[in-house]
C-alpha positions as CSV (number, residue, x, y, z in Angstrom):
1,M,14.7,-42.2,-5.1
2,T,13.6,-39.0,-3.5
3,D,11.3,-39.2,-0.3
4,P,8.3,-37.4,-1.4
5,A,7.7,-35.7,2.0
6,A,11.1,-34.2,1.7
7,R,10.3,-32.3,-1.5
8,T,9.9,-28.5,-1.3
9,H,6.8,-26.6,-1.8
10,S,8.2,-25.5,-5.3
11,Q,8.9,-29.1,-6.3
12,R,5.4,-30.3,-5.1
13,N,3.8,-27.6,-7.3
14,G,5.5,-28.7,-10.4
15,G,9.2,-27.3,-9.6
16,P,10.6,-24.0,-10.8
17,R,9.3,-23.3,-14.2
18,S,10.5,-20.7,-16.9
19,S,6.9,-19.9,-17.4
20,P,3.7,-20.3,-15.6
21,T,1.1,-22.9,-16.1
22,R,-2.4,-21.9,-17.2
23,D,-3.8,-22.6,-13.8
24,Q,-0.9,-20.4,-12.3
25,L,-1.6,-17.7,-14.7
26,A,-5.4,-17.8,-13.7
27,A,-4.4,-17.4,-10.0
28,W,-2.2,-14.4,-11.0
29,R,-4.9,-12.8,-13.0
30,A,-7.3,-13.4,-10.3
31,F,-5.0,-11.6,-7.9
32,L,-4.7,-8.7,-10.0
33,R,-8.3,-8.3,-10.8
34,A,-9.2,-8.4,-7.2
35,H,-6.5,-5.9,-6.4
36,A,-7.6,-3.6,-9.1
37,S,-11.3,-4.0,-8.3
38,I,-10.9,-3.1,-4.6
39,T,-8.3,-0.3,-5.3
40,R,-10.6,1.3,-7.9
41,A,-13.6,0.9,-5.5
42,L,-11.8,2.6,-2.5
43,E,-10.4,5.4,-4.9
44,V,-13.9,6.1,-6.1
45,E,-15.3,6.4,-2.6
46,L,-12.4,8.5,-1.5
47,L,-12.8,10.9,-4.4
48,A,-16.6,11.2,-4.1
49,E,-16.8,11.5,-0.2
50,Q,-13.5,13.2,0.5
51,D,-12.3,14.7,-2.7
52,L,-8.9,12.8,-1.8
53,P,-7.1,10.6,-4.2
54,L,-6.0,7.2,-2.8
55,A,-2.3,7.9,-3.4
56,S,-2.8,11.2,-1.4
57,Y,-4.6,9.3,1.3
58,D,-1.6,6.8,1.5
59,V,1.1,9.4,1.7
60,L,-0.8,10.9,4.8
61,V,-1.1,7.5,6.5
62,Q,2.7,6.7,5.9
63,L,3.5,10.2,7.4
64,A,1.1,9.6,10.5
65,E,2.6,6.4,11.1
66,A,6.2,7.9,11.0
67,P,8.1,9.0,14.0
68,D,7.5,12.7,14.3
69,R,5.1,12.4,11.6
70,R,7.9,12.9,9.0
71,L,9.9,10.8,6.4
72,R,12.6,11.5,4.0
73,M,11.4,11.9,0.5
74,T,13.3,8.7,-0.5
75,E,11.7,6.8,2.3
76,L,8.2,8.2,1.4
77,A,8.6,7.1,-2.0
78,D,9.6,3.6,-0.9
79,A,6.7,3.4,1.5
80,V,4.0,4.5,-1.0
81,L,5.6,2.5,-4.0
82,L,5.8,5.5,-6.2
83,S,8.8,7.0,-7.9
84,R,10.7,9.8,-6.3
85,S,9.3,12.2,-8.9
86,G,6.0,10.9,-8.6
87,V,6.0,11.5,-4.6
88,T,7.5,15.1,-5.2
89,R,4.7,15.9,-7.5
90,L,2.3,14.4,-5.0
91,V,3.8,16.1,-2.1
92,D,3.9,19.5,-4.0
93,R,0.1,19.1,-4.2
94,L,-0.5,18.0,-0.6
95,E,1.8,21.0,0.5
96,K,-0.3,23.5,-1.5
97,G,-3.3,22.3,0.4
98,G,-1.6,22.7,3.6
99,L,-1.6,19.0,4.5
100,V,2.2,18.4,4.3
101,A,5.3,20.7,4.8
102,R,8.6,20.1,3.6
103,C,11.5,20.3,6.1
104,P,15.1,19.8,6.2
105,V,16.6,16.6,7.5
106,E,18.9,17.1,10.6
107,N,22.6,16.3,10.1
108,D,22.0,16.4,6.3
109,G,22.4,19.6,4.5
110,R,20.9,18.2,1.2
111,G,18.2,16.0,2.7
112,V,14.5,16.9,2.6
113,A,11.6,15.3,4.5
114,A,7.9,15.5,4.4
115,R,6.1,16.3,7.5
116,L,2.4,15.9,8.2
117,T,0.7,19.1,9.4
118,D,-2.0,19.3,11.9
119,A,-4.3,20.0,9.2
120,G,-3.2,16.9,7.3
121,L,-3.8,14.8,10.3
122,D,-7.3,16.3,10.7
123,R,-7.9,15.4,6.9
124,L,-6.6,12.1,7.3
125,R,-8.8,11.3,10.4
126,T,-11.9,12.5,8.5
127,A,-10.9,10.5,5.2
128,S,-10.1,7.4,7.4
129,R,-13.9,7.0,8.2
130,T,-14.5,6.7,4.4
131,H,-11.5,4.4,3.6
132,L,-12.0,2.2,6.6
133,R,-15.6,1.8,5.9
134,G,-14.5,0.8,2.3
135,V,-12.0,-1.6,3.3
136,A,-14.5,-3.5,5.4
137,H,-17.0,-3.6,2.9
138,H,-14.8,-4.6,-0.3
139,F,-12.3,-6.7,1.5
140,V,-12.8,-7.8,5.1
141,N,-16.4,-8.6,5.1
142,R,-16.1,-10.8,2.1
143,L,-13.6,-13.1,3.7
144,D,-13.8,-15.0,6.9
145,E,-11.1,-15.2,9.6
146,A,-9.5,-18.2,8.4
147,D,-9.3,-16.7,4.8
148,L,-7.7,-13.5,6.2
149,R,-5.1,-15.2,7.9
150,V,-3.9,-17.5,4.9
151,L,-4.2,-14.1,2.7
152,E,-2.0,-12.3,5.2
153,R,0.5,-15.1,5.3
154,I,0.6,-15.4,1.5
155,S,0.8,-11.6,1.0
156,R,3.7,-11.4,3.5
157,R,5.5,-14.2,1.5
158,L,5.1,-12.4,-1.6
159,A,6.2,-9.1,-0.3
160,G,9.3,-10.7,1.1
161,D,8.5,-10.1,4.8
């Protein structure tokens, strides 16, 4: 007989299954609804106040946080969870607006990077006020500190961190 204390988390929760239970699906759907609701609200606010889509804001943030404010296009696609073609089209639009510039990758004749321009950094700083206010309103203020710690731990586990 197996010691109940020695069972894994997966086993305690019914073990590995080929399909989720009704309660597990309810948790999954609640997670999806919460994500969609918050993302939609942040998108609406950024568009209304800054005329900037959330995906564009995300690209500007990723570039601002990167060394030398630049990332290879493939790295940028991975960072913002878009396809390479999707990032290419988005960078095209941001480049036309003067917020991003393409530049060659040193020591790689075929590599191309996206670099945040000074105008892009200024635009990001302005848009950040709207976005961070929205994150506080739609996310942070709805949870207590313990909830936030648990959610971060769970989210890191789900992301494979």
